C-alpha positions, 0 to 999 in steps of 0.5 A: 276700235268699236267707236270707230268702226261704228262711225265708219259704218255710220258715215259710208251709210250717209255718204252713199244713202242721203243723195243721188244724181238725177240723170236728167238734170245732173243735179244732186237731190235727196233720195228717201230711200236712202235716208231710210237707209241711212236711219236703219243702218244707224240703229243696225250698227248701234244695236249690233254693237251693242249686242255683239260687243266688237266691231263685227256686231256692229257691221252686221247690225248696220247691215241688217238695219239698212235693209230694213230702213231701206225697205220702209223708205222704198216702201213709202216711195212707191205709195207716193208715185201711185198716189200722185199718179191717181190722184192727178188733177182731183183736187187732191194735194199729196204731201210728203214728210219722211216716212209719211204721207198726207193726202189733203182734200179741200172740202169744197170737193168732198162736202156740201157747205155745213155738210157731212155727206161725202158729195158723189162726184167725188166717190171715184177719187176716194175709190182711187185712194181706197185701192192704193191703201189696199195694197199698200197695207202696212201702214197706218191711216189717220183721217182728220177733220178740220174747219174754219174758225167761223161757228162756235167751237162746239160746231165746229169740233163736232162737223170736223168730226163727222166729216172725218168720219165719213171719209173713214167709213168710205175707206172701210166699206170700200176694203181698207181694214178698219184696224188701220184707221183711226178718224179725229175731228180738231175743228178749227184747231191747226189751220194752214192759212189765215182765217181772216180772208175767204181764200184762207178760210177756204183752205183750212176747211178740209180732211187729211189723210196721213198714212205712216209707214208701219215698221214690221 
């Protein structure tokens, strides 16, 4: 009976949480908040079943998990909307992957060639990023630097680390808690385009700010 009840809880969460209907197009689309709801419900139901040892425990656990999971999804949804509004037209891309957001900052708008000092024209963009990060403080922040494959590995690693440090330092100076931030340089590792063309190398020279939900 317990196993059947848990399957029913998860099935209900799946049907209710994974998709929604766009009121403008009538199309069925993924619902990020619903995905968090499903995850929370699944974990809660399993935990409740183990703790309570009966059907009631599974149902209660599922309800508690649904609140927690749905809350995380909604929290990231809100941040994503604010980042997209604040960074529209700046050249910074906002990418969503589950409960993680990544802000991709091309080096041509952040740094001069072979330099790690942030160009003054980019300060206002980083100020907008900092404002959202301060508002949504239940996140961990990884600032990652990358280069193209031109130059030695040692040079690229050092430059990418210095650029990551520069962005991380600016965020902290703008009010983001340093306890939330880590900075790492990866050199020419993890390219997102081919280094065989100038256009590809330009895409690979970047700083990414990865923002992950911290489950309270």
